[in-house]
C-alpha positions in Angstrom: -38.0 57.4 74.0 -40.5 60.3 73.3 -41.4 60.5 77.0 -37.7 60.5 77.9 -37.0 63.3 75.4 -39.6 65.6 76.9 -39.4 64.4 80.5 -38.5 67.9 81.8 -41.4 69.6 80.0 -44.1 67.3 81.3 -46.5 68.2 84.1 -45.1 67.8 87.6 -41.6 67.7 86.2 -40.6 70.4 88.8 -41.4 67.9 91.6 -39.0 65.3 90.3 -35.5 65.1 91.7 -32.7 65.7 89.2 -29.5 64.3 90.6 -30.9 64.5 94.1 -32.0 68.2 93.8 -35.2 70.0 93.2 -33.8 73.5 92.9 -32.3 73.0 89.4 -34.1 75.3 86.9 -36.0 73.5 84.3 -33.9 74.9 81.4 -30.7 73.6 83.1 -31.9 70.1 84.1 -30.5 68.4 80.9 -27.2 70.1 81.4 -27.1 69.0 85.0 -27.6 65.4 84.0 -24.9 65.7 81.3 -22.5 67.0 83.9 -23.3 64.1 86.2 -22.5 61.6 83.4 -19.3 63.5 82.5 -18.2 63.4 86.2 -18.9 59.7 86.5 -17.1 58.9 83.2 -14.0 60.9 84.2 -13.8 59.3 87.6 -14.1 55.9 86.0 -11.2 56.7 83.5 -9.0 58.1 86.3 -9.4 54.9 88.3 -9.2 52.3 85.4 -6.4 54.0 83.5 -4.4 55.3 86.5 -1.0 54.0 85.4 -1.4 55.2 81.8 -2.5 58.6 82.9 0.5 59.0 85.3 2.8 57.9 82.5 1.4 60.0 79.7 0.1 63.2 81.4 2.2 65.8 83.1 1.6 66.7 86.7 -0.1 70.0 85.7 -2.4 68.3 83.2 -3.5 65.8 85.9 -4.1 68.6 88.3 -6.1 70.5 85.7 -8.4 67.5 85.3 -8.9 66.8 89.0 -9.3 70.4 90.0 -11.9 71.1 87.3 -13.8 68.0 88.3 -13.7 69.0 92.0 -15.0 72.4 91.1 -17.8 70.9 89.1 -18.8 68.5 91.9 -18.8 71.4 94.4 -21.3 73.4 92.3 -23.5 70.4 91.8 -23.6 69.5 95.6 -23.7 73.1 96.9 -26.4 73.9 99.5 -27.8 76.5 97.2 -27.6 75.9 93.4 -26.0 78.7 91.5 -26.6 78.4 87.8 -23.8 80.6 86.5 -21.2 79.0 88.7 -22.4 75.5 87.6 -22.3 76.4 83.9 -18.8 77.8 84.2 -17.5 74.8 86.1 -19.3 72.4 83.7 -17.7 74.1 80.6 -14.2 74.0 82.2 -14.5 70.3 83.3 -15.8 69.3 79.9 -12.9 71.0 78.2 -10.3 69.5 80.5 -11.7 66.0 80.2 -11.9 66.2 76.4 -8.4 67.6 76.1 -6.5 65.3 78.5 -8.7 62.2 78.9 -10.1 62.1 75.4 -7.8 59.3 74.2 -9.4 57.0 76.8 -13.0 58.0 76.3 -15.3 55.6 74.4 -16.7 56.7 71.1 -20.4 57.4 70.9 -21.1 54.4 68.6 -19.2 52.2 71.0 -21.2 53.5 74.0 -24.4 52.7 72.1 -23.2 49.3 71.0 -22.1 48.3 74.6 -25.4 49.6 76.1 -27.5 47.7 73.5 -25.3 44.6 74.0 -25.7 44.7 77.8 -29.5 45.2 77.5 -29.8 42.3 75.1 -27.7 40.0 77.4 -29.7 41.0 80.5 -33.0 40.4 78.6 -31.9 37.0 77.4 -30.8 36.0 80.9 -34.1 37.2 82.4 -36.0 35.3 79.8 -34.0 32.1 80.3 -34.0 32.1 84.1 -36.5 34.5 85.6 -39.5 35.7 83.6 -40.8 34.9 80.1 -43.8 36.3 78.2 -46.4 34.1 76.6 -49.5 34.7 74.5 -52.7 32.7 75.0 -53.7 31.4 71.5 -56.6 29.1 72.4 -59.6 28.9 74.7 -58.7 25.9 76.8 -58.3 28.0 79.9 -61.4 30.3 79.4 -62.4 32.2 81.5 -59.3 32.2 83.7 -57.3 33.1 80.6 -58.9 34.5 77.4 -57.7 34.3 73.8 -55.3 37.2 73.2 -54.1 37.5 76.8 -50.4 38.1 77.2 -49.0 36.8 80.5 -45.7 36.6 82.3 -44.5 33.3 83.6 -42.3 32.9 86.7 -39.4 30.5 85.7 -38.0 30.5 89.2 -41.1 28.8 90.7 -40.0 25.3 90.1 -36.3 26.0 89.5 -35.1 27.4 86.1 -34.0 24.9 83.5 -30.4 25.2 82.4 -30.5 26.0 78.6 -30.1 23.1 76.3 -30.3 20.6 79.2 -33.0 18.9 81.3 -31.3 20.0 84.5 -32.5 22.7 86.9 -30.4 25.0 89.0 -32.5 24.1 92.0 -35.6 22.0 92.3 -39.0 23.1 93.7 -41.0 20.2 92.2 -43.6 18.8 92.0 -45.9 21.8 91.3 -48.7 22.3 93.7 -52.2 21.1 92.8 -54.1 24.1 91.3 -51.0 25.8 89.8 -51.4 27.2 86.3 -48.2 26.3 84.5 -46.6 26.6 81.1 -44.8 23.5 79.7 -43.6 21.9 76.5 -46.3 19.6 75.1 -44.9 16.1 75.6 -46.1 15.0 72.1 -44.6 18.0 70.4 -41.8 19.6 72.4 -41.6 22.7 70.2 -45.1 23.7 71.2 -45.9 25.4 74.5 -49.1 24.5 76.5 -50.7 26.2 79.5 -52.9 24.2 81.8 -53.8 23.7 85.5 -52.0 21.1 87.6 -54.6 18.7 89.0 -52.7 15.6 90.2 -49.1 15.1 91.4 -46.9 12.0 91.7 -48.6 9.1 93.5 -52.2 10.4 92.9 -54.9 8.4 91.2 -56.9 10.6 88.9 -60.3 10.1 87.3 -62.7 12.5 85.6 -66.5 12.3 85.6 -68.0 14.7 83.0 -64.8 16.7 83.3 -64.8 16.9 87.1 -61.6 15.6 88.7 -61.6 12.8 91.3 -58.3 12.6 93.1 -57.6 9.5 95.1 -61.3 8.7 95.2 -62.2 12.3 96.3 -64.3 14.6 94.2 -62.9 18.1 94.0 -65.6 20.5 95.5 -67.3 23.0 93.3 -69.9 25.8 93.3 -72.3 26.7 90.5 -72.0 30.4 89.4 -74.4 30.6 86.5 -74.8 30.6 82.7 -71.8 32.3 81.1 -71.7 33.6 77.5 -68.6 32.8 75.6 -67.8 33.0 71.9 -71.4 33.2 70.8 -72.9 30.5 73.0 -73.7 29.8 76.6 -71.8 27.5 79.0 -72.1 26.7 82.7 -69.6 28.4 84.9 -68.4 27.0 88.2 -65.8 27.7 90.9 -63.7 24.7 91.9 -61.8 24.5 95.2 -58.5 22.6 95.3 -56.3 22.9 98.3 -55.9 26.7 98.9 -56.8 27.7 95.3 -60.2 28.8 94.0 -60.6 29.0 90.2 -63.1 29.0 87.4 -64.2 25.9 85.4 -66.4 26.0 82.4 -68.6 23.2 81.0 -70.4 23.4 77.7 -72.1 20.1 78.5 -73.4 20.5 82.1 -72.1 17.8 84.4 -74.4 15.6 86.4 -74.4 17.4 89.8 -75.8 14.5 91.7 -73.4 13.3 94.4 -70.5 11.2 93.2 -68.1 11.4 96.0 -66.1 8.3 95.5 -64.6 6.6 92.5 -65.6 3.3 94.1 -69.3 4.3 93.6 -68.9 4.1 89.9 -69.2 1.0 87.7 -66.9 -0.2 85.1 -68.9 1.4 82.2 -69.3 5.0 81.3 -72.1 5.7 83.8 -72.0 5.9 87.6 -74.3 3.6 89.5 -77.9 4.7 90.0 -78.4 7.1 92.9 -74.9 8.3 93.1 -74.6 10.4 90.0 -74.0 9.8 86.3 -71.6 10.9 83.6 -68.7 9.9 81.3 -65.7 8.5 83.2 -62.1 9.0 82.2 -59.5 7.0 84.0 -58.4 5.9 86.4 -54.9 7.2 85.7 -52.0 6.7 88.0 -49.5 9.7 88.2 -46.0 8.4 88.1 -42.9 9.9 89.8 -41.5 12.8 87.9 -44.7 14.0 86.2 -47.8 16.0 86.8 -51.3 15.6 85.3 -53.0 18.7 84.0 -56.5 19.8 82.8 -57.7 23.0 81.1 -60.3 25.1 83.0 -62.5 24.9 79.9 -63.2 21.3 80.5 -65.0 20.3 77.3 -62.6 22.2 75.1 -59.1 21.3 76.3 -56.5 19.0 74.9 -55.0 17.9 78.2 -53.7 14.9 80.1 -57.0 13.1 79.8 -56.8 12.8 76.0 -53.0 12.5 75.3 -51.5 9.3 74.0 -54.5 8.7 71.7 -56.9 8.9 74.7 -54.9 6.7 77.0 -53.8 9.7 79.1 -50.4 11.0 80.0 -48.7 13.4 82.4 -46.2 16.3 81.9 -42.6 15.3 82.7 -41.0 17.7 85.1 -38.2 18.5 82.6 -40.9 19.9 80.3 -42.2 22.5 82.8 -41.2 26.0 82.1 -42.8 27.9 85.0 -45.9 29.2 86.8 -48.3 31.8 85.4 -48.1 35.2 87.1 -50.4 37.9 85.6 -51.8 39.3 82.4 -49.7 42.3 81.3 -51.7 42.9 78.0 -54.8 41.5 76.4 -55.9 42.0 72.8 -59.5 41.0 72.1 -61.6 41.4 69.0 -62.4 45.0 69.8 -58.8 46.0 70.7 -57.1 46.3 74.1 -59.1 44.7 76.9 -58.4 47.1 79.7 -60.2 45.0 82.3 -57.7 42.2 81.8 -54.6 44.3 82.6 -52.7 43.0 85.6 -55.2 40.2 86.4 -53.5 37.7 88.7 -53.8 34.3 87.1 -53.3 32.5 90.4 -55.4 35.0 92.4 -59.1 35.6 93.1 -61.2 34.5 90.0 -62.1 37.6 88.0 -64.9 37.7 85.4 -63.6 39.0 82.1 -65.5 41.5 79.9 -68.6 43.4 80.9 -69.5 42.5 84.5 -72.8 40.7 84.8 -74.2 41.7 88.2 -76.1 38.4 88.6 -72.9 36.3 87.9 -70.8 38.6 90.1 -73.2 38.2 93.0 -73.1 34.4 92.6 -69.3 34.4 92.3 -68.9 36.5 95.4 -71.3 34.0 97.2 -69.2 31.0 96.0 -66.0 32.6 97.2 -67.4 33.7 100.6 -68.8 30.2 101.2 -65.6 28.5 100.4 -65.2 25.1 102.2 -62.6 24.9 105.0 -59.1 23.8 104.1 -59.6 20.2 105.3 -62.5 19.8 102.9 -60.5 21.0 99.8 -57.5 18.8 100.3 -57.4 15.3 98.7 -56.8 12.3 100.9 -53.4 10.6 100.8 -52.6 8.7 97.7 -53.0 5.0 97.5 -51.1 3.2 94.8 -53.4 1.0 92.7 -52.6 -2.6 92.2 -52.2 -2.1 88.4 -51.1 1.4 87.7 -52.0 2.9 84.3 
């Protein structure tokens, strides 16, 4: 509002068009805008109230209004702007409209109320069907999303939910593997969660030390380095899933020995000797109408692996709100985090905070050495004999 009030006094204001013109003197720009509003309002009244005007105004009164408006329009669209002629025409038109069309003009309070009502209605519609803002309250997606990040979520990605129903206007489901999405927590619907989609209907999902295995295929990864977060150090990786590359964080470093197949692992909590070791979760079978999710902060995420008292569960499609877009504001412990502004959640992984040149070099190397597409896509799903 302050910027709008002083818009004509700001630097470079002379280079900005006012009603399509750049030759309007600075001290007359506000009057020129008022004249444009007056002209549009009068034309709207003449069109909407045509029958009432013909019945209640004399021919000379109608001519007075139309002639004064025509004269005003002529001065506003003239090849060379003449300030004195414009001011005279503006004053005459303002008087004619007030005298003859005043009974059909809206009051100032009504104008404000209608404008506010329209703005609120548009905002509610946009929030319900197009874009909604969310704040990140926890560290389950660090470092992709930091505590205090404010993001926009695209509600059109999977088809917007019709309010107070479980129906969508159109259906773009299931979400793609690797999508960061916001959804209603299945065990507490009034609470919103944000996680990354890892498995889709038909997939068999396992996790070894937090690393996902989809249909017996270990998701490829690349070690970036030691990353300091919230007063301690964790191991930072880049994971490759289909066309997406994204951060994953492990406070307990996974066993990086090869474990390329779920069939290599025994029935206990450790893989067989020689093919890697670690704690196994699953296997879980992803049913139709749901997606399984994991947080990027793999050791600090309440996600599909631990729901239903540790038995695991997916996100029903009707719970999905939309896909994350970008960070529009971020408030850290020291105030506004400028480096987080406009970070694309689904884009190239970006290190938050002060850039560590060693980590940045390792990250660039991981991204430049990304495996080809055929090596980052899970094999076709095979339905297990006894789905869980």
